C-alpha positions as CSV (number, residue, x, y, z in Angstrom):
1,M,7.9,-11.5,4.3
2,K,5.0,-12.9,6.3
3,T,6.8,-14.6,9.5
4,N,5.6,-17.8,11.2
5,N,8.2,-17.2,14.1
6,F,11.1,-14.9,15.4
7,M,13.6,-14.3,18.1
8,E,15.9,-11.9,18.9
9,V,18.8,-11.4,21.3
10,V,21.4,-8.8,22.0
11,F,24.9,-9.4,23.6
12,K,28.1,-8.2,24.2
13,A,30.4,-7.8,20.9
14,E,32.7,-10.4,22.8
15,S,34.6,-13.3,21.0
16,V,33.2,-15.7,24.0
17,N,29.6,-14.8,22.8
18,E,30.2,-16.3,19.1
19,G,29.4,-19.9,20.5
20,F,26.1,-18.4,21.8
21,A,25.2,-17.2,18.8
22,R,25.6,-20.2,16.9
23,V,23.6,-22.3,19.7
24,C,21.1,-19.9,19.8
25,V,20.1,-20.0,16.0
26,A,20.6,-23.7,15.7
27,S,18.3,-24.2,18.6
28,F,15.6,-21.9,17.4
29,C,16.0,-23.6,13.8
30,V,15.7,-26.9,14.9
31,Q,11.7,-26.6,14.9
32,L,11.9,-26.6,11.3
33,N,13.3,-29.7,11.1
34,P,16.8,-29.3,9.2
35,S,19.2,-31.6,8.5
36,I,22.3,-31.7,10.3
37,D,24.3,-30.5,7.3
38,E,21.6,-27.6,7.3
39,L,22.2,-26.7,10.9
40,T,26.1,-26.6,10.4
41,D,26.1,-24.5,7.8
42,I,23.7,-21.9,9.5
43,K,26.2,-22.2,12.4
44,T,29.3,-21.6,10.5
45,A,27.4,-18.7,8.6
46,V,26.6,-17.1,11.7
47,S,30.2,-17.8,13.6
48,E,31.8,-15.8,10.5
49,A,29.1,-13.0,10.6
50,V,29.4,-12.7,14.8
51,T,33.4,-12.8,14.4
52,N,33.4,-10.2,11.8
53,A,31.2,-7.8,14.0
54,V,33.3,-8.7,17.1
55,V,36.8,-7.9,15.5
56,H,35.8,-4.9,13.3
57,A,32.8,-3.0,14.3
58,Y,34.2,-2.1,17.7
59,P,37.9,-1.6,17.7
60,R,37.9,-0.1,21.4
61,G,35.6,-2.6,22.7
62,N,32.3,-2.1,24.2
63,G,29.7,-2.5,21.7
64,L,26.8,-4.8,21.1
65,V,25.7,-7.4,18.4
66,R,22.1,-7.8,17.7
67,L,20.7,-11.0,16.5
68,R,17.6,-11.6,14.8
69,C,16.4,-14.8,13.4
70,E,12.8,-14.9,11.5
71,L,11.4,-18.5,10.4
72,E,8.9,-18.5,7.2
73,G,7.8,-21.8,5.7
74,N,11.0,-23.9,5.6
75,S,13.2,-20.8,5.4
76,V,14.9,-18.9,7.8
77,K,16.2,-15.4,7.5
78,I,19.2,-14.2,9.9
79,E,19.9,-10.8,10.7
80,I,23.3,-9.8,12.6
81,S,24.1,-6.1,13.1
82,D,26.2,-3.9,15.0
83,E,26.5,-0.1,15.3
84,G,30.2,0.1,15.2
85,V,32.6,1.8,12.8
86,G,30.8,0.4,9.5
87,I,32.5,-1.1,6.5
88,K,34.1,1.6,4.4
89,N,33.9,-0.3,1.2
90,I,31.4,-3.1,1.4
91,E,31.9,-4.5,-2.2
92,K,35.8,-4.7,-1.4
93,A,35.1,-6.3,1.9
94,R,33.4,-9.0,0.1
95,E,36.2,-10.1,-2.0
96,P,37.5,-13.4,-0.9
97,F,41.4,-12.9,1.0
98,F,40.3,-9.1,1.7
99,T,41.2,-8.0,5.0
100,T,41.8,-4.9,7.3
101,K,43.6,-6.7,9.9
102,P,46.7,-8.4,8.4
103,A,49.0,-8.0,11.3
104,E,46.5,-10.0,13.0
105,E,46.6,-13.0,10.3
106,R,42.9,-12.7,9.4
107,S,42.0,-14.6,6.4
108,G,39.6,-12.3,4.4
109,M,37.5,-15.0,4.3
110,G,34.7,-14.2,6.2
111,F,31.9,-13.1,3.5
112,A,33.0,-16.0,1.1
113,V,32.1,-18.6,4.0
114,M,29.0,-17.1,4.9
115,E,28.0,-16.9,0.6
116,S,29.1,-20.5,0.5
117,F,26.9,-21.9,3.4
118,M,24.0,-19.8,3.0
119,D,21.4,-19.4,-0.1
120,K,21.7,-15.4,-0.1
121,V,23.7,-13.1,1.4
122,E,23.4,-9.4,2.1
123,V,25.5,-6.8,3.7
124,E,24.8,-3.1,4.2
125,K,25.1,-0.2,6.3
126,N,23.3,-0.3,9.3
127,G,21.5,3.2,9.5
128,L,23.9,5.9,10.1
129,K,26.9,3.5,11.5
130,G,27.6,0.2,11.5
131,T,26.8,-3.2,9.4
132,K,23.8,-5.4,8.7
133,V,24.5,-8.8,7.6
134,T,21.4,-10.9,6.4
135,M,21.5,-14.4,5.4
136,Y,18.9,-16.6,4.3
137,K,18.9,-20.6,3.9
138,D,15.8,-22.7,2.5
139,F,16.1,-26.0,3.8
140,N,15.6,-28.9,1.6
141,A,12.7,-31.1,2.8
142,N,14.2,-34.3,0.9
143,S,17.3,-34.3,3.1
144,R,16.0,-34.4,6.3
145,V,16.2,-37.1,8.7
146,V,13.5,-38.1,10.9
147,V,14.2,-39.4,14.5
148,G,12.6,-42.6,14.6
149,E,13.0,-43.9,11.3
């Protein structure tokens, strides 16, 4: 896929950085003039993916999360990856209500939320360790609100 524009940031896997990731992606996507609903969808999906990396990838702390966004036409591709412990069974982890941390009252809905707000979600191993979540969203040109109209 030829990329019109991209950005990449790396940050410490701490829950305080989840909001930072949301704002980075939303700010970057503004150049495509998405609707408010589309921006909200993207921010929600990014929040879930980053939270998964923070909570599950580094049980002992001290890890990094990589966020990359690519814009092509009216679409965005968002990759969130870590080099943590990885997911033992990706298919099982994608099932609604599945959680590896029931004692922490996790709902197990992270991937289901991502899939409901994005057009496509891929989950795979990130090299020898870790996880990479790739999400795609096509912006609907008919739903845009142009400022000043």
